C-alpha positions as CSV (number, residue, x, y, z in Angstrom):
1,M,0.1,0.1,-0.3
2,D,1.7,3.2,-1.0
3,L,2.1,6.5,1.0
4,D,-0.9,8.5,-0.4
5,S,-3.6,5.6,0.4
6,T,-2.2,5.4,3.4
7,N,-2.6,8.9,4.5
8,R,-6.0,8.9,2.7
9,K,-7.5,6.1,4.8
10,W,-6.4,8.1,8.3
11,W,-7.9,11.6,6.7
12,T,-11.1,9.5,6.1
13,L,-11.1,8.3,9.4
14,G,-10.3,11.6,10.9
15,A,-13.3,13.3,8.9
16,V,-15.9,10.3,9.6
17,C,-15.4,10.1,13.5
18,V,-15.2,14.0,13.7
19,A,-18.6,14.1,11.7
20,T,-20.5,11.1,14.3
21,F,-18.9,12.9,17.0
22,M,-20.6,16.1,16.4
23,L,-24.1,14.5,15.5
24,L,-24.2,12.4,18.3
25,L,-22.9,14.7,20.3
26,D,-26.0,16.7,19.6
27,I,-28.5,14.6,20.9
28,T,-27.1,15.2,24.6
29,V,-25.3,18.5,24.5
30,V,-28.5,20.9,24.3
31,N,-29.9,19.2,27.3
32,T,-28.3,21.0,29.9
33,A,-28.8,24.2,27.2
34,L,-33.0,24.2,27.9
35,P,-33.0,26.4,30.5
36,A,-31.0,29.0,29.3
37,I,-33.1,28.7,25.9
38,Q,-36.5,29.0,27.6
39,K,-35.2,31.9,29.6
40,D,-33.8,34.0,26.3
41,L,-36.7,32.9,23.8
42,G,-39.6,31.6,26.2
43,G,-42.1,29.0,24.9
44,S,-43.6,26.3,27.2
45,F,-42.4,22.8,28.4
46,T,-43.3,20.8,25.4
47,D,-41.6,23.7,23.0
48,L,-38.0,22.7,24.9
49,Q,-39.6,19.0,24.3
50,W,-39.4,19.5,20.3
51,V,-35.8,20.8,20.3
52,I,-34.9,17.2,21.7
53,D,-37.6,15.4,19.8
54,A,-37.3,17.2,16.7
55,Y,-33.6,16.4,16.2
56,A,-33.7,12.6,17.1
57,L,-37.3,12.1,15.0
58,S,-35.7,13.0,11.8
59,L,-32.5,11.7,12.5
60,A,-33.9,8.1,13.0
61,A,-36.4,8.4,10.1
62,L,-33.7,8.9,7.7
63,V,-30.9,7.2,7.9
64,L,-31.5,4.2,5.5
65,T,-33.1,6.5,3.5
66,A,-29.9,8.4,3.0
67,G,-27.9,5.3,2.9
68,S,-29.7,4.5,-0.1
69,L,-29.5,7.7,-2.2
70,A,-25.6,7.8,-1.0
71,D,-24.9,4.2,-2.9
72,R,-26.3,5.9,-6.0
73,L,-25.3,9.7,-6.0
74,G,-21.7,8.5,-4.5
75,R,-20.9,8.4,-1.0
76,R,-18.4,11.2,-0.8
77,R,-20.9,13.6,-2.4
78,V,-23.4,12.8,-0.1
79,F,-21.6,12.7,2.7
80,A,-20.1,16.7,2.4
81,F,-23.8,17.1,1.4
82,G,-24.9,16.1,5.0
83,L,-22.3,18.0,6.8
84,A,-23.5,21.4,5.2
85,V,-27.1,20.7,6.1
86,F,-26.1,19.8,9.7
87,S,-23.3,23.2,9.3
88,L,-25.9,25.3,8.2
89,A,-28.9,24.0,10.6
90,S,-26.4,24.4,13.5
91,L,-26.1,28.0,12.4
92,L,-29.6,28.7,12.2
93,C,-30.3,27.5,15.6
94,A,-27.9,29.6,17.5
95,L,-29.9,32.9,15.1
96,A,-33.4,31.3,16.0
97,P,-35.6,34.3,17.2
98,D,-38.4,31.7,18.9
99,P,-38.9,28.3,19.6
100,T,-40.7,27.4,16.6
101,F,-37.9,28.2,14.5
102,L,-35.3,26.6,16.9
103,N,-37.2,23.3,16.7
104,L,-37.3,24.0,12.9
105,A,-33.6,24.3,12.9
106,R,-33.2,20.9,14.8
107,G,-35.3,19.0,12.5
108,L,-33.0,20.6,9.3
109,Q,-29.9,19.6,11.8
110,G,-31.2,16.1,12.1
111,I,-31.7,15.8,8.6
112,G,-27.8,16.2,8.2
113,G,-26.8,14.2,11.0
114,A,-28.4,11.4,9.3
115,I,-27.1,11.7,6.2
116,M,-23.7,11.9,7.7
117,F,-24.3,8.7,10.0
118,A,-25.7,6.8,7.1
119,V,-22.5,7.0,5.2
120,S,-20.0,6.7,7.5
121,L,-19.4,3.2,8.2
122,A,-19.0,2.8,3.9
123,L,-16.5,5.5,3.8
124,V,-14.6,3.7,6.5
125,A,-14.8,0.5,4.9
126,Q,-14.1,1.2,1.4
127,E,-10.6,2.6,3.0
128,F,-10.2,-0.1,5.4
129,P,-9.7,-4.0,4.1
130,S,-11.5,-6.7,6.2
131,G,-9.1,-8.0,9.1
132,R,-7.1,-6.4,11.3
133,E,-7.2,-2.8,10.2
134,R,-10.9,-2.6,9.6
135,G,-11.4,-3.9,13.5
136,M,-9.1,-1.3,14.7
137,A,-10.9,1.2,12.8
138,M,-14.2,0.5,13.9
139,G,-13.0,0.1,17.5
140,I,-11.9,3.8,16.9
141,Y,-15.4,4.6,15.3
142,G,-16.7,2.9,18.3
143,A,-15.4,4.6,21.1
144,T,-15.8,7.7,19.3
145,I,-19.7,7.0,19.8
146,G,-19.4,6.2,23.1
147,I,-17.4,9.2,24.1
148,S,-19.7,11.9,22.3
149,V,-22.3,10.5,24.1
150,A,-21.0,10.2,27.6
151,V,-19.6,14.1,27.0
152,G,-22.5,15.9,25.6
153,P,-24.0,17.1,29.0
154,L,-20.3,18.5,30.2
155,V,-19.8,20.0,27.1
156,G,-23.3,21.9,27.0
157,G,-22.8,22.6,30.4
158,A,-19.5,24.7,30.1
159,L,-20.5,26.0,26.5
160,T,-23.7,27.5,28.1
161,D,-22.6,28.6,31.4
162,G,-19.1,30.1,29.9
163,I,-20.2,31.7,26.8
164,S,-24.0,31.0,25.7
165,W,-26.4,28.6,24.6
166,E,-25.9,29.4,21.2
167,S,-22.0,28.2,21.6
168,V,-23.9,25.1,21.6
169,F,-24.5,25.3,18.1
170,L,-22.2,27.5,17.0
171,I,-19.0,25.7,17.5
172,N,-20.5,22.8,14.8
173,V,-20.0,25.4,11.8
174,P,-16.0,25.9,11.3
175,V,-15.9,22.3,12.9
176,G,-17.9,21.3,9.8
177,L,-16.5,23.6,7.1
178,A,-13.3,22.0,8.2
179,A,-14.8,18.4,7.4
180,I,-16.4,19.5,4.3
181,G,-12.6,20.7,2.9
182,V,-11.0,17.4,4.4
183,T,-13.6,15.2,2.5
184,Y,-13.5,16.9,-0.8
185,W,-9.3,17.0,0.1
186,K,-8.5,13.2,1.2
187,V,-11.6,11.2,0.9
188,R,-11.8,9.1,-1.9
189,D,-15.6,8.7,-3.5
190,S,-17.3,5.8,-4.3
191,R,-21.0,4.1,-5.3
192,D,-22.5,1.3,-5.6
193,P,-21.4,-0.2,-9.1
194,N,-25.1,-2.3,-9.5
195,A,-27.1,0.6,-8.2
196,S,-28.9,3.1,-10.6
197,R,-32.3,3.7,-10.3
198,I,-34.0,5.4,-7.4
199,D,-36.0,3.3,-5.4
200,W,-38.6,6.1,-4.7
201,G,-41.6,4.3,-3.4
202,G,-39.4,2.3,-1.1
203,L,-37.6,5.7,0.4
204,V,-41.1,7.8,0.8
205,S,-43.3,4.5,2.5
206,F,-40.0,3.6,4.5
207,S,-39.5,7.2,5.7
208,T,-43.0,8.3,6.6
209,A,-43.4,4.8,8.5
210,L,-40.6,5.1,10.4
211,L,-41.2,8.9,10.9
212,L,-44.7,8.2,12.7
213,L,-43.3,5.2,14.6
214,V,-40.3,7.2,16.3
215,L,-42.9,10.2,16.8
216,A,-45.8,7.8,18.6
217,L,-42.7,6.6,20.5
218,V,-41.5,10.2,21.6
219,R,-45.1,11.1,22.2
220,G,-46.7,8.2,23.5
221,N,-46.3,9.3,27.1
222,D,-47.3,12.6,26.8
223,E,-50.7,12.0,25.0
224,G,-51.4,8.6,26.1
225,W,-50.3,5.2,24.7
226,G,-54.0,4.7,24.3
227,S,-55.1,7.7,22.9
228,T,-56.3,8.0,19.5
229,L,-53.9,10.5,18.0
230,I,-50.9,7.6,19.7
231,V,-53.1,4.7,18.2
232,S,-53.6,6.2,14.5
233,L,-49.7,6.9,14.3
234,F,-48.5,3.2,15.0
235,A,-51.5,2.1,13.0
236,A,-50.1,3.9,9.7
237,A,-46.8,2.9,10.5
238,A,-47.5,-0.5,10.1
239,V,-49.6,0.2,6.9
240,L,-46.7,2.3,5.2
241,M,-44.2,-0.6,6.9
242,A,-46.2,-3.0,5.1
243,A,-46.6,-0.8,1.6
244,F,-42.5,-0.8,1.8
245,V,-42.0,-4.1,2.1
246,A,-44.5,-5.0,-1.1
247,I,-42.6,-2.9,-2.7
248,E,-39.3,-4.1,-2.3
249,G,-40.7,-7.2,-3.4
250,R,-41.8,-5.9,-6.8
251,V,-39.0,-3.1,-7.9
252,R,-36.3,-4.2,-10.0
253,E,-33.1,-2.1,-7.4
254,P,-35.0,-1.9,-4.3
255,M,-33.0,0.5,-1.3
256,L,-33.6,-2.4,0.9
257,P,-32.9,-5.8,-0.8
258,L,-35.4,-8.8,0.8
259,R,-33.3,-11.5,-0.3
260,L,-30.9,-10.6,2.7
261,F,-33.3,-11.9,5.3
262,R,-33.2,-15.0,3.5
263,N,-29.3,-15.5,3.8
264,H,-28.7,-17.6,6.7
265,A,-25.1,-17.7,6.2
266,S,-23.2,-18.1,9.6
267,P,-19.9,-18.6,10.8
268,A,-21.4,-22.0,12.5
269,S,-22.7,-23.2,9.0
270,S,-19.0,-23.8,7.8
271,W,-18.5,-26.1,11.0
272,P,-17.8,-29.1,11.1
273,P,-15.1,-28.8,8.0
274,S,-15.9,-30.0,4.7
275,R,-13.7,-33.5,3.6
276,S,-12.8,-31.7,0.8
277,R,-10.6,-29.3,2.6
278,P,-6.8,-29.6,3.2
279,R,-5.9,-30.8,6.2
280,C,-2.8,-30.1,8.4
281,S,0.3,-31.6,7.2
282,R,0.9,-33.3,11.1
283,C,-3.1,-34.9,11.0
284,S,-2.8,-35.9,7.2
285,S,0.3,-37.9,8.1
286,T,-1.3,-40.0,11.0
């Protein structure tokens, strides 16, 4: 492996880890800033809940959709686009004049986070061959996830008390712009050569189903699990998910090939070893 490819893989891992750290940090970093946000912008308790829920909702609902689009449009391009959306939305959050604007900006921020999260593992996998190197890269990636979630409240409290609640969002802007530069400078683009068409039916049905499902889960305690709203959300999500399964079984290039669920291959399936496999010299000599 030449020096350029060695440098590229570490730059790729660095960009992916920075993006993942930012998007997961923003799940918990806002919690400690909520009192300051309410004091500055006003709003009800429900408004404050949506500062967190709007981000989590869009993040959870669009990950698979973003990954499918990246396979077709180019992973580096989509990853950089996600960084740009996340950075812009972070700036809008800091400039929010009222809770409604902030919640809408948080939803947009979640969309950017979903795009980055969906493409991150594919970018790492394309640079690190399977085996020890990929295991090490995945270990670093996993440690980044754990650290980002753990230090979120600490970072949020330090920024809110030391500067302002706006700094919780503004810090993402220069970091995001730097990550975009590294992405276009060092990260290699790739796509699925067998994917050419966009499965619009699958994208819309799955994303909407997951959006309604997550919305029901995050609002269930407040609205009541047996309320008309929550039951309707669950029912609509189930109908759309059934439609998604039907669509994926019919289209030529599905975003989620159903045949993957029929693949029962596992390490255990290769045991006991076949008689046709060569044995060690010591065993064959006995």
